[in-house]
C-alpha positions as CSV (number, residue, x, y, z in Angstrom):
1,X,109.6,56.6,151.2
2,X,109.0,53.2,149.6
3,X,105.6,52.0,148.5
4,X,104.0,49.3,146.3
5,X,102.3,50.3,143.1
6,X,99.9,48.0,141.2
7,X,99.2,48.2,137.5
8,X,96.4,46.5,135.7
9,X,97.4,45.0,132.3
10,X,94.9,42.7,130.5
11,X,93.3,41.8,133.8
12,X,96.7,40.9,135.4
13,X,98.1,42.9,138.4
14,X,101.7,43.8,138.2
15,X,103.5,45.0,141.4
16,X,106.5,47.4,141.3
17,X,108.2,47.3,144.7
18,X,110.3,49.9,146.4
19,X,109.7,52.9,144.1
20,X,111.4,55.8,145.9
21,X,110.2,59.4,146.1
22,X,112.9,62.0,147.0
23,X,112.3,64.4,149.9
24,X,114.1,67.6,150.7
25,X,114.7,67.5,154.5
26,X,116.9,70.5,155.4
27,X,118.6,73.6,154.0
28,X,122.1,74.8,155.0
29,X,122.2,77.6,155.8
30,X,118.5,77.9,156.7
31,X,118.6,81.7,156.3
32,X,120.8,84.6,155.0
33,X,120.8,88.4,155.0
34,X,119.4,90.5,152.2
35,X,122.0,92.2,150.0
36,X,124.6,89.6,150.4
37,X,126.8,88.0,147.7
38,X,126.1,84.8,145.7
39,X,126.5,81.6,147.7
40,X,126.2,77.8,147.7
41,X,123.0,76.5,149.4
42,X,123.0,72.8,150.5
43,X,119.7,70.9,150.4
44,X,119.8,67.6,152.4
45,X,117.8,64.9,150.6
46,X,116.3,61.5,151.3
47,X,116.3,59.3,148.3
48,X,117.2,61.9,145.6
49,X,118.3,60.8,142.2
50,X,119.0,62.2,138.7
51,X,115.3,62.7,137.9
52,X,114.8,65.2,140.8
53,X,115.0,68.9,140.2
54,X,115.2,72.0,142.5
55,X,112.7,74.8,142.3
56,X,113.1,78.4,143.7
57,X,109.7,80.1,144.4
58,X,108.1,77.5,142.1
59,X,110.5,78.0,139.1
60,X,112.6,75.0,138.1
61,X,116.3,75.7,138.1
62,X,118.6,74.4,135.4
63,X,121.4,71.9,136.2
64,X,124.6,73.6,137.0
65,X,126.6,75.5,134.5
66,X,125.9,79.1,135.4
67,X,124.0,80.3,138.5
68,X,121.1,80.0,139.3
69,X,121.5,76.2,139.0
70,X,121.5,73.0,141.0
71,X,123.7,69.9,141.3
72,X,122.9,66.4,142.5
73,X,125.9,65.4,144.7
74,X,124.5,62.1,145.9
75,X,121.2,60.6,147.1
76,X,121.4,62.6,150.3
77,X,122.6,66.0,149.0
78,X,121.8,68.5,146.3
79,X,123.5,72.0,146.1
80,X,122.1,75.2,144.6
81,X,124.2,78.1,143.3
82,X,122.2,81.1,144.5
83,X,122.9,84.4,142.8
84,X,123.0,87.7,144.7
85,X,119.8,88.9,142.8
86,X,117.8,86.1,144.4
87,X,118.5,87.6,147.9
88,X,118.5,91.3,147.2
89,X,115.4,92.0,149.3
90,X,114.2,90.6,152.7
91,X,111.5,88.0,152.5
92,X,110.9,84.3,152.3
93,X,111.9,82.1,149.4
94,X,110.4,78.6,148.8
95,X,113.0,76.0,147.9
96,X,111.5,72.8,146.7
97,X,112.0,69.4,145.1
98,X,109.8,69.5,142.0
99,X,106.5,67.6,142.5
100,X,107.4,66.7,146.0
101,X,108.0,68.9,149.1
102,X,109.5,72.3,149.8
103,X,111.0,74.3,152.7
104,X,111.1,78.0,153.5
105,X,114.4,79.9,153.1
106,X,114.5,83.1,155.2
107,X,116.0,86.2,153.8
108,X,116.4,88.5,156.8
109,X,116.6,92.3,156.7
110,X,120.1,93.6,157.4
111,X,120.9,94.1,161.1
112,X,120.1,97.5,162.6
113,X,120.9,98.8,166.0
114,X,117.7,100.2,167.5
115,X,119.0,101.5,170.8
116,X,119.3,105.3,170.7
117,X,121.9,107.7,172.1
118,X,122.6,109.0,174.6
119,X,122.6,106.0,177.0
120,X,121.4,106.3,180.5
121,X,123.8,108.0,182.9
122,X,126.0,106.1,185.3
123,X,127.5,107.1,188.7
124,X,131.2,106.5,189.7
125,X,131.5,103.4,191.9
126,X,128.0,102.1,191.1
127,X,127.2,99.0,189.0
128,X,126.0,99.9,185.5
129,X,124.0,98.0,182.9
130,X,122.9,99.1,179.5
131,X,121.5,96.5,177.1
132,X,121.9,97.3,173.4
133,X,119.3,95.9,171.0
134,X,119.3,95.2,167.2
135,X,116.7,94.0,164.7
136,X,117.2,92.0,161.6
137,X,120.3,90.1,160.6
138,X,121.0,86.4,160.5
139,X,121.9,84.8,163.9
140,X,124.2,84.8,165.7
141,X,124.9,88.5,166.1
142,X,128.3,89.7,167.2
143,X,128.9,93.1,169.0
144,X,132.1,95.1,168.9
145,X,133.6,98.5,169.5
146,X,135.3,99.7,166.3
147,X,135.9,103.2,167.6
148,X,136.3,105.3,170.8
149,X,136.3,103.8,174.3
150,X,133.8,102.9,177.0
151,X,134.1,104.6,180.3
152,X,136.7,103.1,182.6
153,X,135.4,99.9,184.2
154,X,132.8,99.1,181.6
155,X,132.9,96.3,179.0
156,X,130.7,95.3,176.0
157,X,129.6,91.6,175.9
158,X,130.3,90.5,172.3
159,X,127.5,88.0,172.4
160,X,124.6,89.8,174.1
161,X,125.4,93.4,173.4
162,X,125.1,94.4,177.1
163,X,127.4,97.2,178.4
164,X,128.1,96.5,182.1
165,X,130.6,96.9,184.9
166,X,131.4,99.3,187.7
167,X,132.4,102.7,186.6
168,X,135.7,104.2,187.9
169,X,135.8,107.8,186.5
170,X,133.3,110.6,185.7
171,X,133.0,112.3,182.4
172,X,131.3,112.1,179.0
173,X,132.4,109.2,176.7
174,X,131.7,108.9,173.0
175,X,132.2,105.5,171.3
176,X,131.1,103.5,168.2
177,X,129.3,100.2,168.5
178,X,129.0,97.7,165.6
179,X,126.7,94.7,165.3
180,X,127.6,92.0,162.7
181,X,125.5,89.0,161.7
182,X,126.7,85.5,160.5
183,X,126.8,86.8,156.9
184,X,129.1,89.7,157.9
185,X,126.4,92.3,157.3
186,X,127.1,95.2,159.8
187,X,125.4,98.2,161.3
188,X,127.3,100.9,163.2
189,X,126.1,103.6,165.6
190,X,127.8,106.2,167.7
191,X,126.8,106.5,171.4
192,X,127.4,109.0,174.2
193,X,127.4,108.0,177.9
194,X,127.8,110.3,180.9
195,X,129.3,109.0,184.1
196,X,128.5,111.4,187.0
197,X,130.6,111.8,190.1
198,X,129.4,110.0,193.2
199,X,126.9,111.9,195.2
200,X,125.8,114.3,192.4
201,X,123.3,113.2,189.7
202,X,121.2,115.2,187.3
203,X,117.7,113.7,187.7
204,X,115.8,115.5,185.0
205,X,114.8,113.0,182.2
206,X,115.7,113.2,178.6
207,X,114.4,114.0,176.0
208,X,112.8,117.1,177.4
209,X,109.1,117.8,176.7
210,X,108.7,119.2,173.2
211,X,108.3,122.9,172.6
212,X,106.6,125.0,169.9
213,X,107.7,128.0,167.9
214,X,106.2,131.1,169.4
215,X,104.9,129.4,172.5
216,X,106.4,130.1,176.0
217,X,108.3,127.2,177.6
218,X,109.4,126.6,181.2
219,X,111.2,123.8,182.9
220,X,113.5,123.5,185.9
221,X,116.5,121.1,185.9
222,X,116.9,119.1,189.0
223,X,119.9,117.2,190.6
224,X,120.8,115.6,193.9
225,X,122.8,117.4,196.7
226,X,122.0,121.1,196.2
227,X,123.1,123.9,196.1
228,X,124.9,123.9,192.7
229,X,125.7,126.0,189.7
230,X,124.1,125.2,186.3
231,X,125.6,125.6,182.9
232,X,125.4,124.4,179.3
233,X,128.8,123.0,178.5
234,X,128.4,121.6,175.0
235,X,125.9,121.6,172.1
236,X,123.3,124.2,171.3
237,X,119.9,124.7,173.1
238,X,116.9,125.9,171.0
239,X,117.2,129.6,170.0
240,X,115.2,131.8,172.4
241,X,115.8,129.5,175.4
242,X,118.1,130.4,178.4
243,X,119.4,128.5,181.5
244,X,119.4,130.3,184.9
245,X,122.8,129.3,186.5
246,X,121.5,129.6,190.0
247,X,118.0,128.0,189.8
248,X,118.4,125.6,186.8
249,X,115.3,127.3,185.3
250,X,115.2,126.6,181.5
251,X,112.8,129.2,180.1
252,X,112.0,131.3,177.0
253,X,110.1,131.2,173.7
254,X,111.6,129.0,171.0
255,X,112.0,130.8,167.7
256,X,113.3,128.0,165.4
257,X,111.9,124.5,164.8
258,X,114.3,121.5,165.0
259,X,115.8,118.9,167.2
260,X,118.5,120.2,169.6
261,X,121.1,118.3,171.6
262,X,123.1,120.0,174.4
263,X,125.0,119.1,177.6
264,X,123.9,120.5,180.9
265,X,126.3,120.5,183.9
266,X,125.6,120.9,187.6
267,X,128.6,121.8,189.8
268,X,129.2,122.0,193.6
269,X,132.5,122.2,195.4
270,X,134.6,119.2,194.4
271,X,131.9,117.5,192.3
272,X,130.4,117.9,188.9
273,X,127.6,116.1,187.0
274,X,126.8,116.3,183.3
275,X,123.9,115.0,181.2
276,X,123.1,115.1,177.5
277,X,119.6,116.4,176.7
278,X,117.6,116.5,173.5
279,X,114.6,118.7,172.8
280,X,112.3,118.9,169.9
281,X,110.8,122.2,168.8
282,X,107.7,121.9,166.6
283,X,107.1,124.5,163.8
284,X,103.5,125.0,164.9
285,X,101.2,123.8,167.7
286,X,100.1,120.3,166.5
287,X,96.5,120.5,165.5
288,X,96.2,117.4,163.4
289,X,95.5,114.0,164.9
290,X,95.7,110.7,163.1
291,X,93.9,107.5,164.3
292,X,94.5,104.1,162.7
293,X,92.0,101.2,162.8
294,X,93.9,98.3,161.4
295,X,91.0,96.2,160.2
296,X,87.6,96.8,158.5
297,X,85.7,93.8,157.2
298,X,82.3,93.9,155.5
299,X,80.1,91.6,153.4
300,X,80.3,88.0,152.3
301,X,77.1,87.4,154.2
302,X,79.2,87.3,157.4
303,X,80.8,90.6,158.5
304,X,79.5,94.1,159.4
305,X,81.3,97.0,161.0
306,X,80.0,100.0,162.9
307,X,82.4,103.0,163.2
308,X,81.8,105.5,166.0
309,X,83.8,108.8,166.0
310,X,83.3,111.2,168.9
311,X,84.5,114.8,169.5
312,X,86.2,115.1,172.8
313,X,85.8,118.9,173.0
314,X,82.7,120.3,174.6
315,X,83.2,123.8,173.1
316,X,84.9,123.4,169.7
317,X,83.7,121.6,166.5
318,X,85.9,118.9,164.9
319,X,86.5,118.3,161.2
320,X,87.4,114.7,160.3
321,X,88.4,112.8,157.2
322,X,87.8,109.0,157.1
323,X,89.9,107.2,154.6
324,X,89.7,103.5,153.7
325,X,92.6,101.5,152.3
326,X,92.9,98.1,150.7
327,X,95.7,95.6,151.6
328,X,98.0,96.9,148.8
329,X,97.6,100.5,150.0
330,X,95.2,101.6,147.3
331,X,91.9,103.3,148.1
332,X,89.2,100.9,149.2
333,X,85.5,101.5,148.3
334,X,83.2,100.7,151.2
335,X,79.4,100.9,151.0
336,X,78.1,102.9,154.0
337,X,74.5,103.0,155.0
338,X,72.9,106.3,153.8
339,X,76.1,107.1,151.8
340,X,77.4,105.9,148.4
341,X,80.3,103.6,148.0
342,X,83.4,105.6,148.7
343,X,87.0,105.5,150.0
344,X,86.9,108.9,151.6
345,X,84.3,110.8,153.7
346,X,84.6,114.3,155.3
347,X,82.4,115.0,158.3
348,X,81.9,117.8,160.8
349,X,81.2,116.8,164.4
350,X,79.7,119.4,166.8
351,X,81.1,120.0,170.2
352,X,80.6,116.9,172.4
353,X,78.9,115.2,169.4
354,X,79.6,112.0,167.5
355,X,78.9,110.3,164.2
356,X,78.1,106.6,163.6
357,X,78.8,104.9,160.2
358,X,77.3,101.5,159.5
359,X,78.7,99.3,156.7
360,X,76.0,98.0,154.5
361,X,77.1,94.3,154.7
362,X,75.4,93.7,151.3
363,X,78.6,92.9,149.2
364,X,78.5,89.3,148.1
365,X,82.3,89.0,148.6
366,X,84.4,90.2,151.5
367,X,85.5,93.8,151.5
368,X,88.6,94.0,153.8
369,X,91.1,96.7,154.6
370,X,91.8,99.4,157.1
371,X,90.9,103.0,157.9
372,X,92.4,106.1,159.2
373,X,90.7,109.1,160.8
374,X,92.4,112.5,160.4
375,X,91.0,115.2,162.5
376,X,91.5,118.9,163.3
377,X,89.9,121.2,165.7
378,X,88.2,119.6,168.7
379,X,90.7,119.2,171.5
380,X,93.5,120.8,169.4
381,X,97.1,121.0,170.4
382,X,98.4,117.8,172.0
383,X,94.9,116.8,173.2
384,X,93.3,114.2,170.9
385,X,90.6,115.8,169.0
386,X,88.4,112.7,168.5
387,X,88.1,109.1,169.7
388,X,87.4,106.3,167.2
389,X,85.9,102.8,167.9
390,X,84.8,100.0,165.6
391,X,82.3,97.3,166.6
392,X,82.8,94.2,164.5
393,X,79.9,91.7,164.0
394,X,80.2,88.2,162.6
395,X,77.1,86.1,161.6
396,X,77.7,82.4,160.8
397,X,75.2,80.0,159.4
398,X,73.6,77.8,162.0
399,X,74.4,80.1,164.9
400,X,71.6,81.8,166.7
401,X,73.3,85.0,167.7
402,X,76.0,87.3,166.1
403,X,79.4,87.4,167.7
404,X,80.6,90.9,168.4
405,X,83.8,92.7,169.6
406,X,84.8,96.3,169.9
407,X,88.3,97.8,169.4
408,X,89.6,101.3,169.6
409,X,91.7,103.1,167.1
410,X,95.4,103.4,167.7
411,X,97.4,106.6,167.8
412,X,100.6,104.6,168.3
413,X,102.4,103.2,165.3
414,X,105.9,101.7,166.0
415,X,108.8,99.8,164.5
416,X,108.4,97.0,167.1
417,X,105.3,95.6,168.9
418,X,104.6,92.6,171.2
419,X,101.4,90.6,171.1
420,X,100.3,87.7,173.3
421,X,98.9,84.8,171.3
422,X,97.1,81.6,172.1
423,X,96.5,78.9,169.5
424,X,95.7,76.0,172.0
425,X,92.5,74.2,172.9
426,X,90.7,75.4,169.7
427,X,91.5,79.1,170.3
428,X,93.0,81.1,167.4
429,X,94.8,84.5,167.5
430,X,94.3,86.6,164.4
431,X,96.0,89.8,163.5
432,X,95.9,92.7,161.1
433,X,99.0,94.8,160.6
434,X,99.1,98.2,158.9
435,X,102.1,100.0,157.5
436,X,101.3,103.6,158.3
437,X,104.1,105.0,156.0
438,X,104.2,105.8,152.3
439,X,107.1,103.5,151.6
440,X,107.0,99.7,151.4
441,X,108.7,97.7,154.2
442,X,109.5,94.3,155.7
443,X,108.1,92.9,158.9
444,X,109.9,90.2,160.9
445,X,107.7,88.0,163.1
446,X,109.4,86.3,166.1
447,X,107.4,83.7,168.0
448,X,108.5,82.8,171.5
449,X,107.1,80.0,173.6
450,X,106.3,80.3,177.3
451,X,109.9,79.3,178.2
452,X,111.3,82.2,176.1
453,X,112.8,80.0,173.3
454,X,112.2,81.1,169.7
455,X,109.7,78.8,168.1
456,X,109.7,80.5,164.7
457,X,111.1,83.6,162.9
458,X,110.0,84.8,159.5
459,X,110.1,87.9,157.4
460,X,107.4,89.1,155.1
461,X,106.8,92.2,152.9
462,X,104.2,94.9,153.6
463,X,103.1,97.5,151.0
464,X,103.2,101.3,151.5
465,X,100.0,102.2,153.4
466,X,99.3,98.4,153.1
467,X,97.8,95.8,155.4
468,X,98.3,92.1,156.0
469,X,95.7,90.1,157.9
470,X,96.0,86.5,159.0
471,X,95.3,83.8,161.5
472,X,98.6,83.1,163.2
473,X,98.1,79.3,163.3
474,X,97.7,79.1,159.5
475,X,100.0,81.9,158.4
476,X,102.8,80.6,160.7
477,X,102.2,76.8,161.2
478,X,104.9,76.6,163.8
479,X,102.6,78.6,166.1
480,X,99.8,76.1,165.9
481,X,98.9,74.5,169.2
482,X,101.2,76.8,171.1
483,X,100.9,80.0,173.1
484,X,103.3,82.7,174.1
485,X,104.2,86.1,172.6
486,X,105.1,87.2,169.1
487,X,107.1,90.3,168.4
488,X,106.6,92.1,165.0
489,X,109.5,94.4,164.1
490,X,110.3,96.4,161.0
491,X,113.6,98.2,160.2
492,X,111.9,100.4,157.5
493,X,108.2,100.7,158.3
494,X,105.9,101.9,161.2
495,X,103.3,99.3,162.0
496,X,99.9,99.5,163.8
497,X,98.1,96.2,164.8
498,X,94.7,95.0,165.7
499,X,94.4,91.6,167.4
500,X,91.5,89.3,168.0
501,X,91.3,86.0,169.9
502,X,88.7,83.6,168.5
503,X,87.2,80.9,170.8
504,X,86.4,77.3,169.7
505,X,82.7,78.6,169.3
506,X,83.9,81.5,167.0
507,X,83.1,84.2,169.6
508,X,86.0,86.7,169.7
509,X,87.5,89.5,171.7
510,X,90.1,92.2,171.0
511,X,93.5,91.7,172.5
512,X,95.8,94.5,173.7
513,X,99.4,94.9,172.4
514,X,102.6,96.5,173.8
515,X,104.7,99.0,171.9
516,X,108.4,98.1,172.4
517,X,109.6,101.0,170.3
């Protein structure tokens, strides 16, 4: 932009007109996929000249000779030779014009097909639809069939990844699906799809309920139009399990842990139906439960937390470990009333009893992180042993009463979650996300407005056992003054969220989320 600058020399004012400042206005492409080759990035400019320089994540690049480097093409265009090492991992790079402005350049995770096999069964002569889904990649995504063939009458939409049509023949089909993004990064997965003859459908759902080594198991397969004969025609059921041909009873005592895949057939005169089933056999009866609370805040003269853990069993005691983690995944020392500062506590809870832990709220700076509760005993088996709740209290200067909200711990961590958000009318949606795994990952945030259009998409890293906490309107400025939904997905981490909605008066409530995967 042009402006007038005045200088004072010996009491005289000198005016220098039309001094131009360069501005970087757009990047082309605006995003790429991690792990790709070196490429030429175009940076559109307004008023750029030979004094302007390009920065990458705050570091000034040299003028071109050997990458990484930049070239001034004209006042409206600068180019950057980006080496493959700059885009080796997913994330966000900041490309700027030194001393002026900058833009975010998105480095997306590689595309990954997240739909699992087998696909839902179809019936001859009936309309069929199976949408395939993928995460990551740089739009647009393209779907294809590099191997095998779809059942007769079905097609794969190359743009949307939806398999649809009206099936014309029964049987089991196996085929390979590929998804490719705009940088030619590709993911491939093999699928199985069973088409049943008209009038006969196996109605039992897959996967089957999990079994346990040494524990008796009983299930009866069901199908339409009885009577029929049952059989296992492919794959291997868990050792120790047998299928009754006349009744469809699937019974026995599993002897070996593992995940088993097998095909069950139901036959009557002139018709046959098949379905692929999976069944997980656990090595032992699960006795350990893990509960994640994705945010704990204490101190700074403002925040205090009260943690309540209750034993659900009225007859058995429960042993619990409470572990606190910082945002980088390291142990976090929290000062608990009547306890010392510690990152781990071990407690015994009597049948039907509970424990209450109050943070001391005396730290002069904010202590922030997350906690997990690992329990054994109590309910035992697949019954949650304990329940965990945290009451958050915020005290602000000049306000008569504390603001409070309560949130329960989560037993669900996922690779993809959906959260409603509202940043309009003075409201602010804040989140804490925890990576529950012991390996670092990348999270992709996709904001959609009320009409379904993508408002913003951005990837960011998350440490092993790490946490990120933010207000959506400041961490993602594109979401300011909007409301809709945001999907957080990760190709290589399991995430657990905690969501608060703050009002214009700074009162706040917890917000539920939906697990997509």
